[in-house]
C-alpha positions, 0 to 999 in steps of 0.5 A, spaced: 157 677 041 158 683 038 164 686 041 165 692 034 163 698 040 168 696 045 174 695 041 171 703 038 172 705 044 178 702 048 181 705 041 180 712 042 182 711 048 189 708 047 189 713 042 187 719 047 192 716 051 197 717 046 203 723 049 199 724 054 203 728 059 202 727 066 196 724 070 194 727 077 189 725 081 183 731 083 182 733 090 177 728 092 182 722 089 188 726 093 182 725 100 180 718 098 188 716 097 190 718 104 185 714 107 187 707 103 194 708 103 195 706 110 191 701 108 195 698 102 202 700 105 199 695 112 205 690 114 202 683 112 206 676 114 209 670 110 207 669 103 201 673 103 206 679 105 211 677 100 205 676 094 201 683 097 208 687 097 207 694 094 200 694 094 200 701 093 204 701 087 199 697 084 193 700 086 197 706 083 197 704 076 191 700 076 187 707 077 192 710 072 190 704 067 182 706 068 182 713 068 186 712 061 181 707 059 176 713 062 179 719 056 179 723 064 185 727 064 186 725 071 185 720 076 177 722 079 175 717 086 171 712 081 178 710 078 181 709 084 176 705 087 175 701 081 183 699 083 182 698 090 176 694 089 181 689 084 186 690 090 182 687 095 180 682 090 187 679 088 189 680 096 182 676 098 184 670 093 192 670 095 189 669 103 185 663 100 189 660 095 196 660 101 192 662 107 197 662 113 203 660 110 209 662 110 213 660 104 218 658 109 218 650 108 222 648 114 218 653 117 212 649 117 215 642 117 218 645 124 210 648 126 206 642 124 211 637 128 210 641 134 202 641 133 202 635 136 206 638 143 213 640 145 219 638 141 227 638 144 232 639 140 234 631 138 226 630 137 226 636 131 233 634 128 229 628 127 224 631 123 230 633 119 232 626 118 238 628 123 239 632 116 239 640 120 244 641 125 243 643 133 246 650 131 241 650 125 235 648 129 237 653 135 237 659 130 231 657 127 227 656 133 229 661 136 227 667 130 220 663 131 220 665 139 221 672 137 216 672 132 212 669 138 209 663 133 213 658 138 215 659 146 221 655 150 218 651 154 221 643 158 219 637 157 220 630 161 226 626 158 226 618 158 232 617 162 234 625 164 229 629 168 226 636 164 229 637 158 229 644 154 223 644 149 219 648 145 212 648 143 207 652 140 204 659 143 197 658 145 198 650 142 196 652 134 200 653 128 
C-alpha cells in the first residue's frame, strides 16, 4: 500500500498549522455547536458520567484537529460533525463496555444483593462479611435512597415482627 500521498498531505497540514493564530468556528458551525453543546453537557450517571465528563471539551479539540488537518482557516460544520460522530462512537463504546455500572464496587455489591429481595441492616452487614459497621451501611443506604435506586421497606423478622429493610426500587438494579 502506497502511503506517500497521505503522508505528504499530513505533512502539508502540519506545516500549514504552524504559527497559526486563533481558529474560530464559522457562523454555521457556531449554530451547530450551540445545539450540540446542550447534548454534550447533559448529566450522565455512574461510570458513564465519569468517563464521558467534559465531552464538550473533547469534541471542541477534535473539531479543531479536523479543521487543521483540512488546512482550514476556521472550524466548519463538517469538522464539528466529524468530531461529534467520533465522540458518539466513544460514548457508545463506554456504554457497551461499562453499561450501568457506577464505578462504586460497594454500591454494586449492595444492589446485587438486593436483587434477591429486601434486606435488613444485619443482612446487609453479612453481605460485607460483617466488615462494615451499621453506620456505614446506613449512610450508604441513605445515599441509594436519595438517588432513587433503593426504597425503605419492612421485612418479617424471625423473632420480631417486621424489621426495617431496603429493597430495589422497581425490583431491579
